[in-house]
C-alpha positions as CSV (number, residue, x, y, z in Angstrom):
1,M,-87.7,-14.9,49.7
2,N,-83.8,-13.7,49.6
3,Q,-81.8,-15.6,51.9
4,L,-78.3,-15.2,53.0
5,I,-76.8,-18.1,54.8
6,L,-73.2,-17.2,56.0
7,S,-70.0,-19.0,55.5
8,A,-68.2,-20.2,58.4
9,E,-65.6,-17.8,57.6
10,E,-68.0,-14.5,57.5
11,G,-69.6,-16.0,60.9
12,N,-66.0,-16.0,62.4
13,E,-64.9,-12.5,60.7
14,I,-68.6,-10.6,62.8
15,K,-67.3,-12.1,65.5
16,S,-64.3,-10.9,65.8
17,L,-66.4,-7.5,65.7
18,V,-68.4,-7.9,68.0
19,T,-65.9,-9.6,70.2
20,E,-63.8,-6.1,69.9
21,L,-66.4,-3.7,70.5
22,R,-67.8,-5.8,73.9
23,N,-64.4,-4.7,74.8
24,R,-65.8,-1.4,74.8
25,F,-69.2,-1.5,75.5
26,R,-71.3,-2.7,77.9
27,S,-75.2,-2.0,76.3
28,V,-75.8,-1.4,72.2
29,E,-77.8,1.7,73.8
30,E,-74.4,3.2,75.1
31,R,-75.0,6.7,72.7
32,E,-71.5,6.2,71.7
33,F,-72.5,2.8,70.1
34,L,-75.2,4.1,68.7
35,N,-74.4,7.4,67.4
36,N,-70.9,4.7,65.7
37,S,-73.0,1.8,64.4
38,A,-73.2,2.7,60.8
39,V,-69.4,3.3,61.3
40,Y,-68.6,-0.5,62.8
41,A,-71.0,-1.7,60.2
42,R,-68.8,-0.9,57.5
43,K,-66.7,-3.4,59.3
44,L,-69.5,-7.0,58.3
45,P,-68.6,-8.8,55.3
46,E,-69.3,-7.0,51.5
47,R,-71.7,-10.1,51.2
48,V,-74.1,-9.1,54.5
49,H,-73.4,-5.0,52.8
50,Q,-75.0,-6.2,49.6
51,F,-78.0,-8.2,50.1
52,L,-79.5,-5.8,53.0
53,N,-78.4,-2.7,49.8
54,D,-80.8,-5.1,47.7
55,F,-83.2,-5.6,50.0
56,K,-83.5,-1.7,51.0
57,Q,-83.2,-0.3,47.5
58,L,-85.2,-2.7,45.1
59,E,-88.2,-3.4,47.0
60,G,-88.6,-7.3,45.9
61,S,-92.4,-8.3,46.0
62,T,-91.3,-10.9,49.3
63,G,-91.0,-7.2,51.6
64,V,-88.8,-9.4,53.7
65,C,-85.4,-10.9,53.2
66,L,-83.3,-13.7,55.6
67,I,-79.7,-13.4,56.9
68,S,-79.5,-17.2,58.5
69,G,-76.2,-18.8,59.9
70,Y,-74.8,-16.7,62.6
71,P,-73.6,-19.2,65.7
72,I,-75.4,-19.2,68.8
73,N,-74.5,-20.6,71.7
74,D,-77.5,-21.9,73.4
75,V,-75.4,-22.3,76.9
76,E,-74.3,-18.3,77.0
77,I,-77.2,-16.4,76.1
78,G,-78.8,-18.5,79.7
79,K,-82.7,-19.1,80.0
80,T,-85.2,-17.4,78.3
81,P,-86.3,-14.1,80.8
82,S,-90.5,-14.8,82.2
83,H,-90.2,-10.7,81.8
84,W,-88.8,-7.9,79.5
85,R,-87.6,-6.1,82.6
86,R,-84.0,-5.8,82.7
87,N,-82.2,-6.0,86.2
88,G,-79.3,-3.7,85.2
89,A,-76.8,-6.3,84.9
90,I,-74.9,-7.1,81.2
91,S,-77.0,-8.5,78.8
92,P,-75.9,-12.8,78.4
93,T,-77.5,-11.9,74.8
94,L,-74.8,-8.4,74.0
95,E,-72.9,-10.0,71.2
96,E,-76.1,-10.9,69.9
97,E,-77.7,-7.4,70.4
98,M,-74.7,-6.0,68.9
99,V,-74.8,-7.9,65.6
100,L,-78.8,-7.5,65.5
101,V,-77.5,-2.9,65.6
102,L,-74.6,-3.8,62.8
103,F,-77.5,-5.2,60.6
104,G,-79.9,-2.9,61.5
105,A,-77.1,0.0,60.5
106,L,-76.9,-1.4,57.2
107,L,-80.9,-0.4,56.8
108,G,-80.5,3.0,58.6
109,E,-81.1,4.4,62.6
110,L,-82.8,2.3,65.5
111,I,-85.9,4.1,67.6
112,G,-87.6,2.9,70.1
113,W,-91.0,3.9,71.9
114,S,-91.2,5.5,76.1
115,T,-94.2,3.6,75.8
116,Q,-92.6,0.0,74.9
117,Q,-90.3,-2.4,77.3
118,D,-89.5,0.9,79.6
119,G,-88.0,2.6,76.5
120,H,-85.8,0.6,75.7
121,L,-84.4,0.0,71.9
122,V,-83.6,-3.9,71.7
123,H,-87.1,-5.3,73.3
124,D,-87.1,-9.3,74.1
125,V,-90.3,-11.3,72.1
126,I,-91.0,-14.0,74.4
127,P,-93.9,-15.7,76.2
128,I,-95.0,-13.7,79.4
129,R,-97.6,-16.1,81.2
130,E,-100.0,-12.9,82.1
131,N,-99.9,-12.1,78.1
132,E,-101.2,-15.6,77.2
133,E,-104.6,-14.3,75.4
134,S,-103.2,-11.0,74.3
135,Q,-102.7,-8.8,71.3
136,L,-99.4,-8.8,71.7
137,G,-95.5,-10.5,70.7
138,T,-95.5,-12.0,74.3
139,G,-98.7,-13.8,74.0
140,S,-98.7,-17.2,72.8
141,K,-102.0,-19.3,73.4
142,T,-103.6,-16.5,71.0
143,L,-103.0,-15.7,67.0
144,L,-100.5,-12.4,67.0
145,W,-103.3,-11.0,64.5
146,W,-100.8,-10.1,61.5
147,H,-100.5,-6.0,61.3
148,T,-98.2,-3.4,60.2
149,E,-95.8,-2.5,63.2
150,D,-97.1,0.3,65.1
151,A,-99.7,1.2,61.8
152,F,-101.5,3.9,64.5
153,H,-98.1,6.4,64.2
154,P,-97.2,8.4,62.1
155,L,-93.4,8.0,63.1
156,R,-93.1,4.8,62.9
157,G,-90.0,2.5,61.4
158,D,-89.7,1.6,58.0
159,Y,-88.4,-1.9,59.2
160,L,-88.5,-4.9,61.3
161,V,-85.4,-6.8,62.4
162,L,-86.4,-10.3,64.0
163,M,-83.7,-12.1,65.8
164,C,-84.6,-15.1,66.6
165,L,-82.2,-17.1,69.0
166,R,-83.9,-19.9,70.0
167,N,-87.4,-21.5,69.2
168,P,-87.7,-25.6,70.2
169,D,-91.2,-25.4,68.8
170,N,-90.8,-23.7,65.1
171,V,-93.5,-21.3,66.3
172,P,-94.0,-19.7,63.0
173,T,-93.7,-16.1,62.1
174,T,-96.3,-15.1,59.4
175,F,-95.9,-12.6,57.0
176,S,-97.2,-11.0,53.9
177,C,-96.7,-8.4,51.1
178,V,-98.8,-5.6,49.7
179,D,-97.6,-6.0,46.6
180,K,-99.5,-9.8,46.1
181,T,-102.9,-7.9,46.8
182,Q,-105.2,-7.7,44.0
183,V,-108.4,-5.4,44.8
184,T,-110.5,-3.5,42.3
185,E,-110.4,0.0,41.2
186,K,-113.0,0.9,43.4
187,H,-111.5,-0.7,46.8
188,R,-108.2,1.2,45.8
189,N,-109.8,4.4,45.0
190,T,-111.8,3.8,49.0
191,L,-108.2,2.6,50.5
192,F,-106.0,5.6,49.2
193,R,-108.5,7.9,51.6
194,P,-108.8,9.0,55.0
195,R,-111.4,6.9,56.1
196,F,-109.7,4.7,58.8
197,Y,-108.7,4.7,62.3
198,I,-106.4,2.9,63.6
199,R,-105.5,3.0,67.3
200,P,-102.8,2.2,69.0
201,D,-102.3,-1.5,70.0
202,E,-101.8,-3.0,73.8
203,S,-98.3,-3.4,73.6
204,H,-98.2,0.3,74.3
205,S,-101.0,0.5,76.8
206,E,-100.1,2.2,80.8
207,T,-100.7,-0.7,81.9
208,N,-97.3,-2.7,81.2
209,R,-95.5,1.2,82.7
210,T,-92.9,0.0,85.0
211,V,-91.3,1.9,87.9
212,E,-88.4,1.0,86.7
213,H,-88.3,2.7,83.1
214,V,-85.1,4.2,82.0
215,A,-85.0,6.5,79.3
216,L,-87.8,9.7,80.5
217,S,-88.8,11.3,83.1
218,D,-92.2,11.0,84.4
219,N,-93.3,14.2,83.2
220,L,-92.6,13.2,79.6
221,L,-94.0,9.9,80.6
222,D,-97.4,11.3,81.1
223,T,-97.2,13.7,78.3
224,S,-96.5,10.1,75.9
225,Y,-99.1,8.5,77.4
226,A,-101.3,11.2,77.0
227,K,-101.1,11.2,73.6
228,L,-102.3,7.9,73.1
229,V,-105.3,8.6,75.1
230,Q,-105.9,11.2,73.1
231,M,-105.1,8.7,69.8
232,V,-107.5,6.1,71.6
233,E,-110.2,8.7,71.7
234,A,-109.7,10.9,69.0
235,P,-108.2,8.8,66.7
236,E,-107.1,10.6,63.0
237,A,-109.2,9.3,60.1
238,L,-105.8,7.5,58.0
239,P,-105.8,5.6,54.3
240,V,-104.5,2.5,54.3
241,L,-102.9,2.5,51.0
242,F,-100.4,5.3,50.2
243,G,-98.0,6.3,47.8
244,H,-98.1,4.5,44.0
245,R,-101.4,4.0,42.8
246,E,-100.3,1.1,41.2
247,L,-97.6,-0.3,44.4
248,P,-98.4,0.9,47.0
249,Y,-97.6,1.4,50.8
250,V,-100.0,-0.1,53.5
251,R,-100.3,0.7,56.9
252,I,-103.1,-2.1,58.4
253,D,-104.1,-3.4,62.4
254,P,-107.0,-4.7,61.8
255,Y,-107.9,-6.0,65.1
256,F,-107.1,-2.4,66.5
257,M,-108.8,-0.7,63.0
258,T,-112.8,0.2,62.1
259,T,-113.4,2.9,59.8
260,V,-115.5,5.8,59.7
261,D,-118.8,5.4,61.4
262,G,-121.8,4.0,59.3
263,D,-119.0,4.2,55.7
264,H,-120.1,0.7,54.2
265,E,-118.1,1.6,51.7
266,A,-114.7,1.6,53.7
267,Q,-115.7,-1.6,55.8
268,E,-116.0,-3.0,52.1
269,A,-112.5,-1.6,50.5
270,L,-111.1,-2.7,54.4
271,D,-112.6,-6.5,54.0
272,A,-112.0,-6.7,51.0
273,L,-108.2,-6.1,51.1
274,V,-107.2,-8.1,55.0
275,N,-108.8,-11.4,52.8
276,E,-106.3,-11.0,49.6
277,I,-103.6,-10.3,52.4
278,E,-105.1,-13.3,54.3
279,E,-105.0,-15.5,51.1
280,N,-101.5,-14.6,50.6
281,I,-99.6,-15.2,53.7
282,V,-96.1,-17.0,54.2
283,E,-95.3,-18.9,57.8
284,E,-91.1,-18.9,58.4
285,V,-89.7,-20.9,61.6
286,L,-87.1,-18.4,62.4
287,Q,-83.9,-20.7,64.2
288,P,-81.3,-19.5,66.2
289,G,-79.0,-17.2,64.2
290,S,-81.5,-15.9,61.9
291,F,-82.3,-12.8,61.4
292,L,-85.8,-11.8,59.2
293,F,-85.8,-8.4,57.7
294,I,-89.2,-6.7,57.2
295,D,-90.4,-3.4,55.2
296,N,-93.0,-1.9,57.2
297,Y,-93.8,0.5,54.8
298,R,-95.1,-3.6,52.6
299,T,-95.3,-6.1,54.7
300,V,-97.7,-7.1,57.3
301,H,-96.3,-9.5,59.9
302,G,-98.0,-11.9,62.8
303,R,-97.0,-15.3,64.3
304,K,-99.0,-18.2,65.0
305,P,-101.0,-19.2,68.8
306,F,-98.3,-21.7,70.7
307,T,-98.5,-23.7,74.0
308,A,-95.3,-22.1,76.2
309,K,-93.5,-23.8,78.5
310,Y,-92.0,-21.2,80.7
311,D,-89.3,-23.1,81.1
312,G,-86.5,-21.0,80.4
313,R,-86.5,-22.7,76.8
314,D,-89.4,-21.0,75.4
315,R,-89.0,-19.2,71.6
316,W,-87.4,-15.9,73.0
317,L,-86.8,-13.6,69.7
318,K,-84.2,-9.9,69.4
319,R,-86.5,-7.1,68.0
320,I,-85.8,-3.8,67.0
321,N,-87.2,-1.0,64.5
322,I,-85.6,1.3,62.2
323,T,-86.2,4.2,60.0
324,R,-84.6,5.4,57.2
325,D,-85.0,8.7,58.6
326,L,-84.2,9.9,61.7
327,R,-85.2,13.3,60.8
328,R,-89.0,13.2,60.9
329,S,-88.9,12.5,64.5
330,R,-87.0,15.3,66.2
331,A,-89.4,17.4,67.4
332,S,-90.5,13.3,69.3
333,R,-87.0,13.1,71.4
334,T,-85.6,14.7,73.7
335,S,-81.8,15.3,71.5
336,V,-80.1,15.1,68.5
337,S,-78.4,11.3,69.0
338,S,-81.7,10.0,71.5
339,R,-83.7,7.1,69.3
340,I,-86.8,7.5,71.9
341,I,-89.8,9.4,70.2
342,Y,-91.8,10.2,73.3
């Protein structure tokens, strides 16, 4: 995996930029900050620009890259939250969120979902007690099965970026690039055909809906959840592989997938691909101040199980989704400048 370790000088350069921005904005989700994030990102160190440009343009064989070495003040960021719900105050991790968004702006545009974490763009990936056994980023005791992020949705992001704030138990993030897989020509042909169903994962469930939702009206939220119900009850048949035949892109989420009833050939092909991906799983223990960039068209990711303590010191990541083409989702956003898909 390609890695860029920030020098002390580069870290200070980024901190200086973010200090200037913190004096102007109270949140990374302010419209002016988001609309101009690519402009502000021009002031990032040249090595960061080149590193992420190479990741975007060259599509390296690992499907991920890592930037590490950004200094995190463990005291200033405060305790690991017990839940992702916001209290309206300025985030104690505003500095870190700004760095995350600026790095993401070098790859594309932020997007979020009306049905995830109250419609926020920057998500907290933390253990939540009531989610311990769930297939969620906020789970802990259960293995988080590897998957393409939001595989069920045609407007899913091109990239997923994870920033580590805290990981005292060295919990591994897992990933595997489809480039590493080898399936038979027969299986490949099957996987390129619309013979598979992918249903919405638990993070989009209406059980997570709260009264504190900040992004959309109740009517729009109702519409969003109605669409998800339709995707569960009458999913569209989809291919798993697409793009170039020899180096394909992938959309896959085995835990939430089925094949067309009675299609044993499709199930056999899916099982073959799942086994290949499983054989090539890599683990990375993210450390505070590291940013993992995942190509969501080529690489699956997951997380190993761990025992959360709920003492304010548990694993804490920030997560954003990036699209290379914001216009693709225009019909599902309320305005040109909105980044929330409903």
